[in-house]
CHARMM internal coordinates of N, CA and C (Angstrom, degrees):
IC EDIT
DIST 1 N 1 CA 1.4482
DIST 1 CA 1 C 1.5206
ANGL 1 N 1 CA 1 C 110.13
DIST 1 C 2 N 1.2819
ANGL 1 CA 1 C 2 N 116.11
DIHE 1 N 1 CA 1 C 2 N 123.38
DIST 2 N 2 CA 1.4639
ANGL 1 C 2 N 2 CA 120.79
DIHE 1 CA 1 C 2 N 2 CA 178.95
DIST 2 CA 2 C 1.5178
ANGL 2 N 2 CA 2 C 110.35
DIHE 1 C 2 N 2 CA 2 C -68.05
DIST 2 C 3 N 1.3327
ANGL 2 CA 2 C 3 N 115.59
DIHE 2 N 2 CA 2 C 3 N 134.29
DIST 3 N 3 CA 1.4538
ANGL 2 C 3 N 3 CA 119.82
DIHE 2 CA 2 C 3 N 3 CA 176.42
DIST 3 CA 3 C 1.5172
ANGL 3 N 3 CA 3 C 115.43
DIHE 2 C 3 N 3 CA 3 C 89.75
DIST 3 C 4 N 1.3207
ANGL 3 CA 3 C 4 N 117.45
DIHE 3 N 3 CA 3 C 4 N -5.58
DIST 4 N 4 CA 1.4668
ANGL 3 C 4 N 4 CA 120.01
DIHE 3 CA 3 C 4 N 4 CA 179.23
DIST 4 CA 4 C 1.5193
ANGL 4 N 4 CA 4 C 109.09
DIHE 3 C 4 N 4 CA 4 C -109.63
DIST 4 C 5 N 1.3164
ANGL 4 CA 4 C 5 N 116.29
DIHE 4 N 4 CA 4 C 5 N 126.74
DIST 5 N 5 CA 1.4518
ANGL 4 C 5 N 5 CA 121.29
DIHE 4 CA 4 C 5 N 5 CA -178.67
DIST 5 CA 5 C 1.5168
ANGL 5 N 5 CA 5 C 109.45
DIHE 4 C 5 N 5 CA 5 C -129.56
DIST 5 C 6 N 1.3177
ANGL 5 CA 5 C 6 N 115.21
DIHE 5 N 5 CA 5 C 6 N 143.74
DIST 6 N 6 CA 1.4577
ANGL 5 C 6 N 6 CA 119.82
DIHE 5 CA 5 C 6 N 6 CA 176.45
DIST 6 CA 6 C 1.5207
ANGL 6 N 6 CA 6 C 109.31
DIHE 5 C 6 N 6 CA 6 C -86.66
DIST 6 C 7 N 1.3298
ANGL 6 CA 6 C 7 N 117.49
DIHE 6 N 6 CA 6 C 7 N 159.81
DIST 7 N 7 CA 1.4732
ANGL 6 C 7 N 7 CA 119.55
DIHE 6 CA 6 C 7 N 7 CA 175.38
DIST 7 CA 7 C 1.5310
ANGL 7 N 7 CA 7 C 111.79
DIHE 6 C 7 N 7 CA 7 C -56.95
DIST 7 C 8 N 1.3159
ANGL 7 CA 7 C 8 N 117.05
DIHE 7 N 7 CA 7 C 8 N -36.74
DIST 8 N 8 CA 1.4667
ANGL 7 C 8 N 8 CA 120.71
DIHE 7 CA 7 C 8 N 8 CA 178.82
DIST 8 CA 8 C 1.5330
ANGL 8 N 8 CA 8 C 110.47
DIHE 7 C 8 N 8 CA 8 C -61.97
DIST 8 C 9 N 1.3199
ANGL 8 CA 8 C 9 N 118.07
DIHE 8 N 8 CA 8 C 9 N -44.36
DIST 9 N 9 CA 1.4632
ANGL 8 C 9 N 9 CA 121.59
DIHE 8 CA 8 C 9 N 9 CA 179.60
DIST 9 CA 9 C 1.5272
ANGL 9 N 9 CA 9 C 111.00
DIHE 8 C 9 N 9 CA 9 C -63.13
DIST 9 C 10 N 1.3128
ANGL 9 CA 9 C 10 N 116.96
DIHE 9 N 9 CA 9 C 10 N -39.17
DIST 10 N 10 CA 1.4635
ANGL 9 C 10 N 10 CA 120.43
DIHE 9 CA 9 C 10 N 10 CA 179.51
DIST 10 CA 10 C 1.5309
ANGL 10 N 10 CA 10 C 111.07
DIHE 9 C 10 N 10 CA 10 C -66.93
DIST 10 C 11 N 1.3341
ANGL 10 CA 10 C 11 N 117.31
DIHE 10 N 10 CA 10 C 11 N -42.60
DIST 11 N 11 CA 1.4699
ANGL 10 C 11 N 11 CA 121.05
DIHE 10 CA 10 C 11 N 11 CA 177.91
DIST 11 CA 11 C 1.5266
ANGL 11 N 11 CA 11 C 110.63
DIHE 10 C 11 N 11 CA 11 C -63.07
DIST 11 C 12 N 1.3198
ANGL 11 CA 11 C 12 N 116.49
DIHE 11 N 11 CA 11 C 12 N -43.10
DIST 12 N 12 CA 1.4569
ANGL 11 C 12 N 12 CA 121.23
DIHE 11 CA 11 C 12 N 12 CA 179.44
DIST 12 CA 12 C 1.5268
ANGL 12 N 12 CA 12 C 110.37
DIHE 11 C 12 N 12 CA 12 C -62.21
DIST 12 C 13 N 1.3085
ANGL 12 CA 12 C 13 N 116.64
DIHE 12 N 12 CA 12 C 13 N -45.90
DIST 13 N 13 CA 1.4668
ANGL 12 C 13 N 13 CA 121.58
DIHE 12 CA 12 C 13 N 13 CA 179.54
DIST 13 CA 13 C 1.5254
ANGL 13 N 13 CA 13 C 110.99
DIHE 12 C 13 N 13 CA 13 C -62.48
DIST 13 C 14 N 1.3236
ANGL 13 CA 13 C 14 N 116.60
DIHE 13 N 13 CA 13 C 14 N -44.82
DIST 14 N 14 CA 1.4665
ANGL 13 C 14 N 14 CA 122.41
DIHE 13 CA 13 C 14 N 14 CA 178.96
DIST 14 CA 14 C 1.5282
ANGL 14 N 14 CA 14 C 110.21
DIHE 13 C 14 N 14 CA 14 C -58.17
DIST 14 C 15 N 1.3165
ANGL 14 CA 14 C 15 N 116.67
DIHE 14 N 14 CA 14 C 15 N -50.02
DIST 15 N 15 CA 1.4633
ANGL 14 C 15 N 15 CA 121.31
DIHE 14 CA 14 C 15 N 15 CA -178.79
DIST 15 CA 15 C 1.5272
ANGL 15 N 15 CA 15 C 111.23
DIHE 14 C 15 N 15 CA 15 C -63.38
DIST 15 C 16 N 1.3244
ANGL 15 CA 15 C 16 N 117.24
DIHE 15 N 15 CA 15 C 16 N -41.54
DIST 16 N 16 CA 1.4544
ANGL 15 C 16 N 16 CA 121.20
DIHE 15 CA 15 C 16 N 16 CA -179.78
DIST 16 CA 16 C 1.5213
ANGL 16 N 16 CA 16 C 111.18
DIHE 15 C 16 N 16 CA 16 C -64.96
DIST 16 C 17 N 1.3241
ANGL 16 CA 16 C 17 N 117.48
DIHE 16 N 16 CA 16 C 17 N -42.14
DIST 17 N 17 CA 1.4646
ANGL 16 C 17 N 17 CA 120.89
DIHE 16 CA 16 C 17 N 17 CA 178.34
DIST 17 CA 17 C 1.5237
ANGL 17 N 17 CA 17 C 111.11
DIHE 16 C 17 N 17 CA 17 C -64.74
DIST 17 C 18 N 1.3267
ANGL 17 CA 17 C 18 N 117.13
DIHE 17 N 17 CA 17 C 18 N -39.84
DIST 18 N 18 CA 1.4600
ANGL 17 C 18 N 18 CA 119.90
DIHE 17 CA 17 C 18 N 18 CA 177.21
DIST 18 CA 18 C 1.5213
ANGL 18 N 18 CA 18 C 110.90
DIHE 17 C 18 N 18 CA 18 C -61.24
DIST 18 C 19 N 1.3290
ANGL 18 CA 18 C 19 N 116.31
DIHE 18 N 18 CA 18 C 19 N -46.26
DIST 19 N 19 CA 1.4573
ANGL 18 C 19 N 19 CA 120.34
DIHE 18 CA 18 C 19 N 19 CA -178.35
DIST 19 CA 19 C 1.5299
ANGL 19 N 19 CA 19 C 110.39
DIHE 18 C 19 N 19 CA 19 C -66.43
DIST 19 C 20 N 1.3290
ANGL 19 CA 19 C 20 N 117.31
DIHE 19 N 19 CA 19 C 20 N -42.71
DIST 20 N 20 CA 1.4631
ANGL 19 C 20 N 20 CA 120.56
DIHE 19 CA 19 C 20 N 20 CA 179.83
DIST 20 CA 20 C 1.5236
ANGL 20 N 20 CA 20 C 111.77
DIHE 19 C 20 N 20 CA 20 C -60.52
DIST 20 C 21 N 1.3282
ANGL 20 CA 20 C 21 N 116.56
DIHE 20 N 20 CA 20 C 21 N -26.39
DIST 21 N 21 CA 1.4568
ANGL 20 C 21 N 21 CA 120.64
DIHE 20 CA 20 C 21 N 21 CA -178.66
DIST 21 CA 21 C 1.5274
ANGL 21 N 21 CA 21 C 112.64
DIHE 20 C 21 N 21 CA 21 C -99.09
DIST 21 C 22 N 1.3256
ANGL 21 CA 21 C 22 N 116.01
DIHE 21 N 21 CA 21 C 22 N 14.84
DIST 22 N 22 CA 1.4520
ANGL 21 C 22 N 22 CA 120.77
DIHE 21 CA 21 C 22 N 22 CA 170.57
DIST 22 CA 22 C 1.5123
ANGL 22 N 22 CA 22 C 117.72
DIHE 21 C 22 N 22 CA 22 C 93.66
DIST 22 C 23 N 1.3297
ANGL 22 CA 22 C 23 N 118.31
DIHE 22 N 22 CA 22 C 23 N 7.38
DIST 23 N 23 CA 1.4673
ANGL 22 C 23 N 23 CA 119.56
DIHE 22 CA 22 C 23 N 23 CA 178.74
DIST 23 CA 23 C 1.5278
ANGL 23 N 23 CA 23 C 109.42
DIHE 22 C 23 N 23 CA 23 C -68.51
DIST 23 C 24 N 1.3186
ANGL 23 CA 23 C 24 N 117.70
DIHE 23 N 23 CA 23 C 24 N 133.21
DIST 24 N 24 CA 1.4645
ANGL 23 C 24 N 24 CA 120.76
DIHE 23 CA 23 C 24 N 24 CA 177.69
DIST 24 CA 24 C 1.5297
ANGL 24 N 24 CA 24 C 110.64
DIHE 23 C 24 N 24 CA 24 C -65.35
DIST 24 C 25 N 1.3216
ANGL 24 CA 24 C 25 N 115.49
DIHE 24 N 24 CA 24 C 25 N 149.72
DIST 25 N 25 CA 1.4621
ANGL 24 C 25 N 25 CA 121.65
DIHE 24 CA 24 C 25 N 25 CA -179.80
DIST 25 CA 25 C 1.5325
ANGL 25 N 25 CA 25 C 111.49
DIHE 24 C 25 N 25 CA 25 C -54.51
DIST 25 C 26 N 1.3245
ANGL 25 CA 25 C 26 N 116.80
DIHE 25 N 25 CA 25 C 26 N -38.15
DIST 26 N 26 CA 1.4646
ANGL 25 C 26 N 26 CA 120.67
DIHE 25 CA 25 C 26 N 26 CA -178.40
DIST 26 CA 26 C 1.5313
ANGL 26 N 26 CA 26 C 111.53
DIHE 25 C 26 N 26 CA 26 C -63.34
DIST 26 C 27 N 1.3314
ANGL 26 CA 26 C 27 N 116.71
DIHE 26 N 26 CA 26 C 27 N -36.57
DIST 27 N 27 CA 1.4654
ANGL 26 C 27 N 27 CA 121.20
DIHE 26 CA 26 C 27 N 27 CA 178.87
DIST 27 CA 27 C 1.5265
ANGL 27 N 27 CA 27 C 109.45
DIHE 26 C 27 N 27 CA 27 C -68.95
DIST 27 C 28 N 1.3193
ANGL 27 CA 27 C 28 N 116.48
DIHE 27 N 27 CA 27 C 28 N -45.19
DIST 28 N 28 CA 1.4630
ANGL 27 C 28 N 28 CA 120.59
DIHE 27 CA 27 C 28 N 28 CA 178.92
DIST 28 CA 28 C 1.5198
ANGL 28 N 28 CA 28 C 109.80
DIHE 27 C 28 N 28 CA 28 C -61.64
DIST 28 C 29 N 1.3200
ANGL 28 CA 28 C 29 N 116.42
DIHE 28 N 28 CA 28 C 29 N -42.37
DIST 29 N 29 CA 1.4636
ANGL 28 C 29 N 29 CA 122.09
DIHE 28 CA 28 C 29 N 29 CA 178.23
DIST 29 CA 29 C 1.5200
ANGL 29 N 29 CA 29 C 110.50
DIHE 28 C 29 N 29 CA 29 C -57.48
DIST 29 C 30 N 1.3127
ANGL 29 CA 29 C 30 N 117.13
DIHE 29 N 29 CA 29 C 30 N -45.08
DIST 30 N 30 CA 1.4596
ANGL 29 C 30 N 30 CA 122.15
DIHE 29 CA 29 C 30 N 30 CA -180.00
DIST 30 CA 30 C 1.5309
ANGL 30 N 30 CA 30 C 111.13
DIHE 29 C 30 N 30 CA 30 C -65.30
DIST 30 C 31 N 1.3273
ANGL 30 CA 30 C 31 N 116.74
DIHE 30 N 30 CA 30 C 31 N -44.55
DIST 31 N 31 CA 1.4652
ANGL 30 C 31 N 31 CA 120.75
DIHE 30 CA 30 C 31 N 31 CA -178.97
DIST 31 CA 31 C 1.5289
ANGL 31 N 31 CA 31 C 112.19
DIHE 30 C 31 N 31 CA 31 C -64.02
DIST 31 C 32 N 1.3321
ANGL 31 CA 31 C 32 N 116.21
DIHE 31 N 31 CA 31 C 32 N -34.58
DIST 32 N 32 CA 1.4671
ANGL 31 C 32 N 32 CA 119.41
DIHE 31 CA 31 C 32 N 32 CA 179.63
DIST 32 CA 32 C 1.5255
ANGL 32 N 32 CA 32 C 112.43
DIHE 31 C 32 N 32 CA 32 C -85.65
DIST 32 C 33 N 1.3380
ANGL 32 CA 32 C 33 N 116.49
DIHE 32 N 32 CA 32 C 33 N -11.77
DIST 33 N 33 CA 1.4628
ANGL 32 C 33 N 33 CA 120.31
DIHE 32 CA 32 C 33 N 33 CA 178.14
DIST 33 CA 33 C 1.5126
ANGL 33 N 33 CA 33 C 114.30
DIHE 32 C 33 N 33 CA 33 C 77.82
DIST 33 C 34 N 1.3217
ANGL 33 CA 33 C 34 N 117.08
DIHE 33 N 33 CA 33 C 34 N 26.98
DIST 34 N 34 CA 1.4606
ANGL 33 C 34 N 34 CA 120.71
DIHE 33 CA 33 C 34 N 34 CA 179.54
DIST 34 CA 34 C 1.5188
ANGL 34 N 34 CA 34 C 110.78
DIHE 33 C 34 N 34 CA 34 C -86.13
DIST 34 C 35 N 1.3177
ANGL 34 CA 34 C 35 N 116.22
DIHE 34 N 34 CA 34 C 35 N 141.20
DIST 35 N 35 CA 1.4630
ANGL 34 C 35 N 35 CA 120.58
DIHE 34 CA 34 C 35 N 35 CA 175.42
DIST 35 CA 35 C 1.5187
ANGL 35 N 35 CA 35 C 111.32
DIHE 34 C 35 N 35 CA 35 C -80.48
DIST 35 C 36 N 1.3365
ANGL 35 CA 35 C 36 N 116.88
DIHE 35 N 35 CA 35 C 36 N -34.86
DIST 36 N 36 CA 1.4631
ANGL 35 C 36 N 36 CA 121.63
DIHE 35 CA 35 C 36 N 36 CA -176.61
DIST 36 CA 36 C 1.5194
ANGL 36 N 36 CA 36 C 110.80
DIHE 35 C 36 N 36 CA 36 C -112.58
DIST 36 C 37 N 1.3292
ANGL 36 CA 36 C 37 N 116.16
DIHE 36 N 36 CA 36 C 37 N 138.50
DIST 37 N 37 CA 1.4691
ANGL 36 C 37 N 37 CA 120.52
DIHE 36 CA 36 C 37 N 37 CA 178.99
DIST 37 CA 37 C 1.5211
ANGL 37 N 37 CA 37 C 111.43
DIHE 36 C 37 N 37 CA 37 C -66.23
DIST 37 C 38 N 1.3398
ANGL 37 CA 37 C 38 N 117.69
DIHE 37 N 37 CA 37 C 38 N -26.08
DIST 38 N 38 CA 1.4637
ANGL 37 C 38 N 38 CA 120.67
DIHE 37 CA 37 C 38 N 38 CA 178.81
DIST 38 CA 38 C 1.5288
ANGL 38 N 38 CA 38 C 110.71
DIHE 37 C 38 N 38 CA 38 C -61.38
DIST 38 C 39 N 1.3185
ANGL 38 CA 38 C 39 N 116.85
DIHE 38 N 38 CA 38 C 39 N -36.42
DIST 39 N 39 CA 1.4563
ANGL 38 C 39 N 39 CA 121.19
DIHE 38 CA 38 C 39 N 39 CA 178.16
DIST 39 CA 39 C 1.5197
ANGL 39 N 39 CA 39 C 110.33
DIHE 38 C 39 N 39 CA 39 C -66.51
DIST 39 C 40 N 1.3127
ANGL 39 CA 39 C 40 N 116.87
DIHE 39 N 39 CA 39 C 40 N -41.00
DIST 40 N 40 CA 1.4607
ANGL 39 C 40 N 40 CA 121.48
DIHE 39 CA 39 C 40 N 40 CA -179.74
DIST 40 CA 40 C 1.5171
ANGL 40 N 40 CA 40 C 110.88
DIHE 39 C 40 N 40 CA 40 C -64.57
DIST 40 C 41 N 1.3085
ANGL 40 CA 40 C 41 N 116.70
DIHE 40 N 40 CA 40 C 41 N -37.31
DIST 41 N 41 CA 1.4722
ANGL 40 C 41 N 41 CA 120.08
DIHE 40 CA 40 C 41 N 41 CA -179.02
DIST 41 CA 41 C 1.5262
ANGL 41 N 41 CA 41 C 111.39
DIHE 40 C 41 N 41 CA 41 C -60.67
DIST 41 C 42 N 1.3106
ANGL 41 CA 41 C 42 N 117.59
DIHE 41 N 41 CA 41 C 42 N -29.54
DIST 42 N 42 CA 1.4671
ANGL 41 C 42 N 42 CA 120.79
DIHE 41 CA 41 C 42 N 42 CA 177.83
DIST 42 CA 42 C 1.5208
ANGL 42 N 42 CA 42 C 109.78
DIHE 41 C 42 N 42 CA 42 C -62.51
DIST 42 C 43 N 1.3290
ANGL 42 CA 42 C 43 N 117.42
DIHE 42 N 42 CA 42 C 43 N -43.04
DIST 43 N 43 CA 1.4575
ANGL 42 C 43 N 43 CA 122.08
DIHE 42 CA 42 C 43 N 43 CA -178.66
DIST 43 CA 43 C 1.5219
ANGL 43 N 43 CA 43 C 112.17
DIHE 42 C 43 N 43 CA 43 C -78.97
DIST 43 C 44 N 1.2935
ANGL 43 CA 43 C 44 N 116.94
DIHE 43 N 43 CA 43 C 44 N -31.62
DIST 44 N 44 CA 1.4637
ANGL 43 C 44 N 44 CA 121.13
DIHE 43 CA 43 C 44 N 44 CA -169.71
DIST 44 CA 44 C 1.5227
ANGL 44 N 44 CA 44 C 112.43
DIHE 43 C 44 N 44 CA 44 C -99.79
DIST 44 C 45 N 1.3114
ANGL 44 CA 44 C 45 N 117.04
DIHE 44 N 44 CA 44 C 45 N 47.56
DIST 45 N 45 CA 1.4532
ANGL 44 C 45 N 45 CA 120.52
DIHE 44 CA 44 C 45 N 45 CA 176.83
DIST 45 CA 45 C 1.5252
ANGL 45 N 45 CA 45 C 109.07
DIHE 44 C 45 N 45 CA 45 C -67.51
DIST 45 C 46 N 1.3171
ANGL 45 CA 45 C 46 N 115.45
DIHE 45 N 45 CA 45 C 46 N 146.42
DIST 46 N 46 CA 1.4515
ANGL 45 C 46 N 46 CA 119.64
DIHE 45 CA 45 C 46 N 46 CA 178.37
DIST 46 CA 46 C 1.5203
ANGL 46 N 46 CA 46 C 109.74
DIHE 45 C 46 N 46 CA 46 C -72.49
DIST 46 C 47 N 1.2952
ANGL 46 CA 46 C 47 N 115.94
DIHE 46 N 46 CA 46 C 47 N 142.84
DIST 47 N 47 CA 1.4580
ANGL 46 C 47 N 47 CA 120.30
DIHE 46 CA 46 C 47 N 47 CA 175.21
DIST 47 CA 47 C 1.5124
ANGL 47 N 47 CA 47 C 109.44
DIHE 46 C 47 N 47 CA 47 C -68.77
DIST 47 C 48 N 1.3227
ANGL 47 CA 47 C 48 N 117.15
DIHE 47 N 47 CA 47 C 48 N 164.95
DIST 48 N 48 CA 1.4621
ANGL 47 C 48 N 48 CA 121.62
DIHE 47 CA 47 C 48 N 48 CA 178.78
DIST 48 CA 48 C 1.5128
ANGL 48 N 48 CA 48 C 111.80
DIHE 47 C 48 N 48 CA 48 C -57.96
DIST 48 C 49 N 1.3381
ANGL 48 CA 48 C 49 N 118.17
DIHE 48 N 48 CA 48 C 49 N -41.51
DIST 49 N 49 CA 1.4548
ANGL 48 C 49 N 49 CA 122.18
DIHE 48 CA 48 C 49 N 49 CA 179.72
DIST 49 CA 49 C 1.5240
ANGL 49 N 49 CA 49 C 110.46
DIHE 48 C 49 N 49 CA 49 C -63.55
DIST 49 C 50 N 1.3298
ANGL 49 CA 49 C 50 N 116.19
DIHE 49 N 49 CA 49 C 50 N -48.35
DIST 50 N 50 CA 1.4618
ANGL 49 C 50 N 50 CA 120.87
DIHE 49 CA 49 C 50 N 50 CA -179.32
DIST 50 CA 50 C 1.5218
ANGL 50 N 50 CA 50 C 110.43
DIHE 49 C 50 N 50 CA 50 C -62.23
DIST 50 C 51 N 1.3198
ANGL 50 CA 50 C 51 N 117.54
DIHE 50 N 50 CA 50 C 51 N -41.70
DIST 51 N 51 CA 1.4563
ANGL 50 C 51 N 51 CA 122.34
DIHE 50 CA 50 C 51 N 51 CA -179.98
DIST 51 CA 51 C 1.5316
ANGL 51 N 51 CA 51 C 109.43
DIHE 50 C 51 N 51 CA 51 C -61.55
DIST 51 C 52 N 1.3250
ANGL 51 CA 51 C 52 N 117.00
DIHE 51 N 51 CA 51 C 52 N -43.45
DIST 52 N 52 CA 1.4653
ANGL 51 C 52 N 52 CA 121.77
DIHE 51 CA 51 C 52 N 52 CA 179.81
DIST 52 CA 52 C 1.5310
ANGL 52 N 52 CA 52 C 110.71
DIHE 51 C 52 N 52 CA 52 C -63.39
DIST 52 C 53 N 1.3329
ANGL 52 CA 52 C 53 N 117.38
DIHE 52 N 52 CA 52 C 53 N -41.93
DIST 53 N 53 CA 1.4656
ANGL 52 C 53 N 53 CA 121.06
DIHE 52 CA 52 C 53 N 53 CA 179.44
DIST 53 CA 53 C 1.5269
ANGL 53 N 53 CA 53 C 110.99
DIHE 52 C 53 N 53 CA 53 C -61.80
DIST 53 C 54 N 1.3274
ANGL 53 CA 53 C 54 N 116.90
DIHE 53 N 53 CA 53 C 54 N -43.80
DIST 54 N 54 CA 1.4718
ANGL 53 C 54 N 54 CA 120.40
DIHE 53 CA 53 C 54 N 54 CA 179.03
DIST 54 CA 54 C 1.5167
ANGL 54 N 54 CA 54 C 110.73
DIHE 53 C 54 N 54 CA 54 C -65.97
DIST 54 C 55 N 1.3056
ANGL 54 CA 54 C 55 N 116.02
DIHE 54 N 54 CA 54 C 55 N -41.97
DIST 55 N 55 CA 1.4607
ANGL 54 C 55 N 55 CA 120.44
DIHE 54 CA 54 C 55 N 55 CA 179.90
DIST 55 CA 55 C 1.5211
ANGL 55 N 55 CA 55 C 110.12
DIHE 54 C 55 N 55 CA 55 C -61.12
DIST 55 C 56 N 1.3344
ANGL 55 CA 55 C 56 N 116.03
DIHE 55 N 55 CA 55 C 56 N -43.57
DIST 56 N 56 CA 1.4670
ANGL 55 C 56 N 56 CA 121.26
DIHE 55 CA 55 C 56 N 56 CA -178.86
DIST 56 CA 56 C 1.5234
ANGL 56 N 56 CA 56 C 112.49
DIHE 55 C 56 N 56 CA 56 C -62.51
DIST 56 C 57 N 1.3222
ANGL 56 CA 56 C 57 N 117.68
DIHE 56 N 56 CA 56 C 57 N -31.25
DIST 57 N 57 CA 1.4604
ANGL 56 C 57 N 57 CA 121.61
DIHE 56 CA 56 C 57 N 57 CA -179.66
DIST 57 CA 57 C 1.5270
ANGL 57 N 57 CA 57 C 112.23
DIHE 56 C 57 N 57 CA 57 C -67.51
DIST 57 C 58 N 1.3285
ANGL 57 CA 57 C 58 N 115.68
DIHE 57 N 57 CA 57 C 58 N -33.05
DIST 58 N 58 CA 1.4594
ANGL 57 C 58 N 58 CA 119.80
DIHE 57 CA 57 C 58 N 58 CA -171.50
DIST 58 CA 58 C 1.5202
ANGL 58 N 58 CA 58 C 114.17
DIHE 57 C 58 N 58 CA 58 C -104.89
DIST 58 C 59 N 1.3259
ANGL 58 CA 58 C 59 N 117.19
DIHE 58 N 58 CA 58 C 59 N -11.39
DIST 59 N 59 CA 1.4815
ANGL 58 C 59 N 59 CA 119.14
DIHE 58 CA 58 C 59 N 59 CA -177.98
DIST 59 CA 59 C 1.4952
ANGL 59 N 59 CA 59 C 111.35
DIHE 58 C 59 N 59 CA 59 C -129.97
END
COOR INIT
IC SEED 1 N 1 CA 1 C
IC BUILD
């Protein structure tokens, strides 16, 4: 359904945008209220563009 978002989708989007704009994982972790960084990594996946940029740097 267009225009309907779950709280999970909003949290994931928020975390991804923060990471794409250079926010450190620890800051994102604090903002989301996670105790473990592993939990934050689930929400803060790199976007396709960001992933491509990192890949290009190393290969």
